[in-house]
C-alpha positions in Angstrom: -22.7 -13.2 -18.0 -26.1 -14.2 -19.1 -25.0 -17.6 -21.1 -27.0 -20.4 -21.9 -25.7 -23.2 -20.4 -26.8 -25.1 -23.5 -24.5 -22.7 -25.3 -21.7 -24.3 -23.3 -22.7 -27.7 -23.2 -22.9 -27.7 -26.8 -19.7 -25.7 -27.4 -18.1 -28.8 -25.2 -19.6 -30.7 -27.4 -16.5 -30.1 -29.7 -13.8 -31.6 -27.2 -16.5 -35.1 -26.3 -15.2 -38.3 -28.5 -18.7 -39.6 -28.3 -20.8 -36.8 -29.0 -18.2 -35.7 -31.7 -19.8 -33.7 -34.7 -17.4 -36.3 -36.8 -14.4 -38.2 -35.9 -11.4 -35.9 -35.3 -8.1 -36.7 -34.1 -7.8 -34.1 -31.4 -4.0 -33.1 -30.0 -2.2 -30.3 -28.0 -1.2 -29.1 -31.0 -3.6 -30.0 -33.7 -6.6 -31.5 -34.7 -7.1 -33.7 -38.2 -10.1 -33.7 -39.7 -11.3 -36.6 -42.2 -12.1 -35.7 -45.8 -16.1 -35.1 -46.6 -17.0 -33.6 -43.1 -19.6 -30.6 -44.7 -19.7 -27.7 -43.7 -22.1 -27.0 -41.5 -20.0 -29.2 -39.0 -16.9 -27.2 -39.4 -19.1 -24.2 -38.4 -21.1 -25.4 -35.9 -17.4 -27.2 -34.5 -15.3 -23.4 -35.2 -18.8 -22.1 -33.2 -18.3 -24.4 -30.2 -14.3 -23.1 -29.9 -14.2 -19.7 -30.0 -16.8 -20.1 -27.1 -15.0 -22.4 -25.5 -11.7 -20.1 -25.7 -13.2 -16.9 -25.2 -15.0 -18.4 -22.2 -11.8 -19.9 -20.7 -10.1 -16.8 -19.1 -13.1 -15.9 -16.9 -13.3 -19.7 -15.7 -10.1 -20.0 -15.4 -9.7 -16.3 -13.2 -13.5 -17.5 -10.7 -11.3 -21.1 -10.3 -8.1 -19.5 -9.3 -10.4 -16.9 -6.9 -12.2 -19.5 -5.9 -9.2 -22.1 -4.9 -7.3 -19.6 -2.9 -10.7 -18.8 -0.4 -11.4 -22.8 -0.5 -7.9 -23.8 0.6 -5.2 -21.6 0.8 -1.8 -22.1 1.3 -2.8 -25.3 -1.4 -3.5 -22.5 -3.7 -0.3 -21.4 -4.7 0.6 -25.3 -5.7 -2.1 -25.1 -7.9 -0.7 -21.7 -9.4 2.6 -23.1 -9.6 1.5 -26.2 -11.6 0.2 -24.1 -14.0 2.0 -23.3 -17.3 0.8 -19.2 -17.3 2.5 -16.7 -16.4 2.1 -15.7 -12.6 0.5 -12.1 -14.1 -1.4 -13.6 -16.5 -2.7 -15.5 -13.8 -2.8 -12.6 -12.0 -4.9 -10.4 -13.9 -7.3 -12.9 -14.7 -8.1 -13.3 -11.1 -8.7 -9.5 -10.5 -11.0 -9.5 -13.6 -12.9 -12.8 -11.9 -13.1 -10.6 -8.7 -13.8 -7.2 -9.6 -16.0 -7.7 -12.6 -19.2 -10.3 -10.4 -20.9 -12.5 -13.1 -23.8 -10.7 -13.4 -22.1 -7.5 -14.6 -20.3 -9.3 -17.7 -21.6 -9.4 -21.6 -20.7 -12.3 -23.2 -21.0 -9.9 -26.4 -17.5 -8.8 -25.5 -14.2 -9.8 -24.8 -12.4 -10.9 -21.5 -9.7 -7.8 -22.4 -12.7 -5.2 -22.3 -13.6 -6.8 -18.9 -10.4 -6.2 -17.7 -10.5 -2.5 -19.0 -13.7 -2.1 -17.0 -12.6 -4.0 -13.7 -10.4 -1.2 -12.3 -14.0 0.5 -12.1 -17.0 0.4 -9.5 -19.8 -1.6 -10.2 -22.4 0.8 -11.5 -19.5 2.6 -13.9 -17.9 -1.5 -15.1 -22.2 -2.0 -16.1 -22.5 1.6 -17.3 -19.2 0.9 -19.6 -19.5 -2.7 -20.8 -23.0 -1.4 -21.9 -21.4 1.4 -24.0 -19.0 -1.4 -25.4 -21.9 -3.4 -26.8 -24.4 -0.9 -27.9 -21.2 1.6 -29.5 -19.2 -1.9 -31.0 -16.6 -0.8 -29.2 -13.1 -2.5 -29.4 -10.6 -2.9 -26.6 -8.5 0.4 -26.9 -12.2 2.3 -27.8 -13.3 1.4 -24.5 -9.7 2.1 -23.1 -10.3 5.7 -24.2 -13.9 6.4 -23.4 -13.0 4.9 -19.9 -10.1 7.9 -19.9 -12.4 10.9 -21.1 -14.7 10.2 -18.3 -12.0 9.6 -15.8 -10.7 13.2 -16.8 -13.8 14.4 -16.9 -14.6 13.5 -13.1 -10.7 14.2 -12.4 -11.1 17.2 -13.9 -14.2 18.0 -11.6 -12.6 16.5 -8.5 -9.5 19.4 -9.7 -12.4 22.4 -9.6 -13.6 20.8 -6.3 -10.0 21.0 -4.5 -8.7 24.3 -6.3 -11.7 25.9 -4.6 -11.3 24.6 -0.9 -7.7 25.3 -1.3 -8.8 29.2 -2.3 -11.0 29.7 1.4 -7.9 28.0 2.8 -6.2 30.7 1.2 -8.6 33.4 2.6 -8.3 31.8 6.0 -4.9 31.8 6.3 -4.7 35.0 5.1 -7.2 36.8 7.8 -5.3 34.6 10.4 -2.2 35.9 12.9 0.7 35.4 10.6 3.2 33.1 13.2 0.6 30.2 13.4 -0.8 29.9 9.7 2.1 31.1 7.6 3.7 28.2 6.8 0.3 26.8 5.3 0.1 29.8 3.3 3.1 29.3 1.0 1.8 25.7 1.2 -1.7 26.8 -0.4 -0.2 29.2 -2.6 2.2 26.5 -3.8 -0.3 24.2 -5.2 -2.7 26.5 -6.0 -0.2 28.3 -8.4 0.6 24.5 -9.6 -3.2 23.4 -10.1 -3.8 26.9 -12.5 -0.8 25.9 -15.1 
């Protein structure tokens, strides 16, 4: 992610009482805004909150990956103390571990990055670039990845089929008692691959 540290610092000011853009009361479940706050201030507050919201899953994932690496056994205490579903934490860690910070795109959501986490880094970059360029939703990116994987699998199936056909030719030209079982197995595989 090519973040501008000033963007993050400015966004976090939303939560600082000393540098707040207006006098509000913020709790875990509410925000009370006094009357008379200007539109531009509300716009800045919302922009800052969106940036923080979009970043939190990356931050938690990176922090947990670091903690697991650095604290070993004590790491599980951190995980147990968090009020998150264990699978959510695993997903955040998996994405943080699988998608390097320099590959992440700030224009895309964490969910976009989760979709590419299973890919090798070059494919991650190209799929994320396509998502940015074509303004793809998460489901559209998922479909693009599936389509790309099917193309790749199709070419591998052809390679395997050719290899099996070569084995079949060799097996037919070998002594019957040596390769009879291979001949049957290869024939069955080729029949299935043809269907």
